[in-house]
N, C-alpha and C positions, 0 to 999 in steps of 0.2 A: 693486307693487314690494315686495320685501321690505325691511327695516330694514339699516342700513349695516354692522351687525357681521354679522348672517345671510347677506348678499351676501358679505362678505370669506371665508366658512367656505364656502359652499355654490355660488356662482356658477357654478362650473368643474364642477360635479358630471356634465354631460351630456358633456363633452369627452373624458373617459377613464371608461369603462364599466365599467374592471375593478373587483375587490373590496378593492383595497389601500386603507385607511385614508389612509396615508401614500402620495401618488404616487410610481410609480417614475421614475427617472431614466434619460430616454432617451438613454446616452450613445452616441449612434452618429452618423456624418457623413451614412450615406446610408439609404435603406429600398428594400426589393425590391417588386416588383410581380408580380402573378399572370399578367398578359399584356399584350401591346402596348396595347391598349385603355387599361387601368388605369394603366399607365406614362404614356401620353399625356395623359391627364388629370389626372394627379399632377403632371405637368411644367408645366402652366401654371395651377395652381391657386394663385392670389394668396394669402400668408399663409397657407399649405397648412400641413400637418403630417405629411406622408408621401411626401416625395421626396428632399430634400435638407436639411441642417440649414441651409445658408445661406439657402434659401426659407422654412424653417419647421419646427418640431419640436413634438410634442404638449407639452412643458414649455413651449412659447412661446404654444402655443394657451390652455393653461390659466390663465396669467398674464392674457392679453389679455381672455379671457372675463371673469375679475373685475374688471379694471380698466375693462372696459366698461360693466360693471354699475354700479361705485362712482361713476364719472363721468358715469353717464345718455348714454351715447353708442351708437352703433349697433355699434361695432366698436373695436377696437384694436389694436396691435402694438408689438414690443419690439425694442430695437435694443441695441449693445454700451456706451452711454453715453447722457448726456441731451445731450452736444454731437452723437453720432451722430444721435439723433432730431432735432435741430434742423437741422443742416447737411442731412441727408438731405430733409427737408420743404422747406427753402429752394431747394436745388436741384431739386425736383421740381416746385414752385410758380411758380417766375419764371425768366424768359430775360434775356438781352442785351437792354437796351433799357428794362428795366422799372425801377418805381421802388418802394421799401419804405420805410417810415415805422417806426421803432423808439422807445425810451424814452431819455431822458437817463440815469436812473439804472435800471440794469440789471446782471445778472451780466455780469463781465469777457468771459467766452467769446463771450455773445450780443452784446457791443459790439464785439467784435473781428471777430466775422462781418459786422456792418454797416459797420464802419468802414473794416475791412482786407480782407476777402475779397471781399465783394461788389463793390465798385468795380472791384477786378481782373478780374471777370467782365463787366465792361459793365453792371452793375446799380447806379443811383444809389439814394442813400439820405440820408432827413432824420431826425434824432434830435430829438425834441420833448419838453418838459417834461408828462408824463404826469398831472400833478395838474391840468392845463388840458384838458378835453375838446376846447374850442375850437382848441387847437393841433393836435390831428390834421386838423381841416379845413382848417385855413389850411396844412397841410403837402400836401394833396392835389393831385395832378396827373393830367392824362389818362391818364398810364402808370402810377400807382399799383396794384399788384396785389396788395400784403400789408402788413398791420400786425402787427408782432411786439410783444406786451404781455407784462408781468410784474407781478404783484401780489399780496403784497406784493413790492416790488422788493428786490434783493441789492444791497448791504448797509444801504439806508437806511430800508427798510420804508414805501415811499411806495406810495399806493393809486392804483390806475387804475379810473375809473368803467367799469367792463366793459360794463355795459348802454349806456351812452351811446355808447363808441366803437364797440361792435357795431352798434348801430342806425344809426350814421353810416357805416360801412363797408358794410353792406350796401344802403343806399340809394344807395352809389355802386358797386355791384358788385365791392368789395374783399374778400378774404379776411382773416379773422383767426386770428393762433395766440396762446395764453395759455401762459406757464410758471406752473404750478399749484404748483412744488416746494415753496416755503414753506407754502403753505396746505393742501395736500392734499384730495382729494375729502371728507374729514371735515369741512373747515372752510369749503370753498368748491368749486362746480361752475361752471366758466366757461360751461359749453354752457347750463346753465339762464338764464344771461344773455345768450345770444345769440351766444356766440362759436362760431367754426367747428371748431377744432383745439385740443386742450389737450396740452401736452408736460411731462414730467417728467424730472428727475434723478432716477432710481428707485434711484440709489446712497444716497440721502439717505433723508427720511423712509417712502418705500414699503417699503424694504428693512429698515431701521432697526436695523442690526446692525453696520454698516462693515466687511462683509465680500463685497460684491458690488459691481462696476461694471455700470450698466444704465441703459437710458432706454425710456421710454414716450412713445407718441403715442394719442390716442384722437380718435374723431370719426366723420363718415360713411365708410362702406365704400368709396364712390367715390374718395373724397380719399385715403384711406389706400392704395387701390390704386396711385394713381400715385405715393407715397411709397415703397411697397414695390418698385416697379420701380427706383427710385434705390438703395434700401438694398441691393437684391440686388446690383446694380452694383458698389457701393462695398465691399461686405463687411462692412457694420456689423453682424455677426451677434452674438447673444447666445449664450453657452455653454449648453449643456442644464443643468449643472450650477449656474450662475448664475441661469438662469431657475426652476430649484427652489429655490434659497435665496431666490429674491425673492417667490415665491408662499407659502413659510413666512413671509416677513416680512409680506406682506400680511393673513395670518389674524388678526395682533394689531393691526394699524394703528389700529382706532378705539380699543381699551385703551389704546395707546400716546400716542396723541395727547391724550388726555383729560390725561394727566400731564404730556406737553410744554406743552398748553395753560397748566395752572396753574402749571408751573414758570417759564414765560416771563413772566407776568402777574405773580407776585410779585416776580420779579427786577427787573421795569421798575419797578414801583411802589417798590420799596426803593431802587434807584440813582438814580430821579429825584429823591429828596430828599438824596442825599449831595452834600456842598459840594465833592468834587473831580473830580464829574461836570458837563460844561458842559451836555449834552442826552442824551437817552435817545430813540432813535427805536424806536417800537414803537406799532402801531396799536391796541391795546388800552387806552392810557393816555387819558382826557380829554383830556388837554393836546395830544395829537398833532392837527395840524391837520386832518386828514382821518379823525377818530375816527368821526364821524358816517356817514360813506359807508361805512367798514369795517365797521361795525357793522348795516348795510343788506345788505351782500353777503356778508358771513362769518359764521358762527357760532361760531367760536373764532379767537384770533389767533395761535397757534402758538407755538413754542419759541424763535425767532431774535429776538434784538433789536441794535441798533447802539449803541453806547455811545460817546460822545465825551468824552475825558477833558479837563479844563480845561488841563492842562500840555502838550498836543500829544504829539507821537511819543516824548519820552521818558517820557511820564506813561503812554501806552498801554503801551509796551514794559515799563516797571515794573509796569502791572496784571497784563500776561501773564503775568510772572515770578513772581507773587507766589500767583497762583490756584493753588489745592490740588487742586481735583477736574477742572476744565475744561483740558484738555491743549491744547497749541499744534498745531493739525491744520488743513488746507486744507478739511474737509468740514465736514458738518452731521446733524443729522436721525437720529444714532444715540443708543442708550440711555444712551450716555456722554456728559457735556458737552464742548464742544471750543469752543476760542476761536482769532480768528486776527486779523493787522492786515491789512485787505485793501488798504491801499496798497501794501504789501510784495509781497503774493500777486500782484497782478495786473500787476506790473513786466513779466513774461513774455509777457503778452496785449496790453498796451497803453502807450503811452508816457507819460512822465510827464504830459505835456499833456492828453491823452485822460482819463487818471486824475483828474486836477483837474477837468476840465470835467464829468466825471459827478458831482460833489459830494461825492467821498471825501475827506474831511479828513485830515490826516496823524495825528491824534490818535483817530481812530477805530477801535474794535474791534467786531469781531462776535461775539457769545458765543451759542452754540447750545447752550441747556437741554436735557439729558438727562431721565432719568426717576427720578433719584436723589431722594432725600427733600428736600423743598422747604426746611424750615429750614436744611439743610446747606449748599444751595447759594447761599443768601441771606446766611447767615453769612460764608461763604468769599468771596464777591464784594464784599460790604461791607468786610471786612477788607483786601482786594487792592486796592480803590479809594484806601483811605489817607485821610490827612487832606487839606485843599484844597490844589490845586495851582494856584491862580488864581483870577481873578474868575469867578463864577459867571454865566452868561447864559442867560436862558429867554425 
């Protein structure tokens, strides 16, 4: 198996045998066949590339080849967004009467699927503290079919012991899915730890340039065939141009993640010592309660950190307003730094009670470190934090 930077550039070489160094954009809705037999084969080719773009496209196939290599999986597929990847998979893998286990700390959209969507479809759900592997075992029922994991979690950067949970799930014939958006395959490969399926909001680090909305699923071909059947029905299709842009972003993923990792670590260390900051959530800090676990299953800690300002919501809002480089935006993982107030952003997906139950404090800011010069980002963040805004607790 080649190194990760080599794979990012060459893993799709056999998908398109043309001689163009920059692959063409297959901007077509449909493809024609030479005869009835070829047409019939293309019509039933799951995750194919030559029938109808809702079913598959050569640009999709190129991205999938690279992602499967990067994530060490048999296959991969793309969707219109990370949420399309998640919902397509969940709808494919569970049915009315089944039970799903999720995490207390997780992305708001995932939490809404667990707490709001699935119960409407007759699927019961249980949310557990992912820092406690035994909590997953206590939540198991005879009807449990799926565990939805996320590590590091959004926005509290909590770590799930992926190997321990995967071993537990496999012993009980339960499937596991892990959101690897924050880590990326550069820093963590959940399948190597026993996870069945991996998904990403490819809008974030995988693309890396804030110009694409996309999702990715990677895992065994048989499982992905089941998910593809649902994605075709729901129309969760990624456009050819977006797939092409995502592939372009993947070429530089290992290079970009090295800077994201460095900037995230530097910001966490600097803000951890600031008197106006009550707490920094970042697994690369030795003070993080799961730092040892993160160090075992991750090779880098990413560019996202959670910053709790000691003065609550007002201090968080002031911090966001004073930042010079990090702009206030809902996304993350781009080359530019971004920051957001999660408790405000998630009000469209979750109730106030659900947000509070997830552990998101009013004074929490999620900061996504871009690839700017480290010294500039650190100086800017320290200045934005300002003087002490209350009693510091650690």
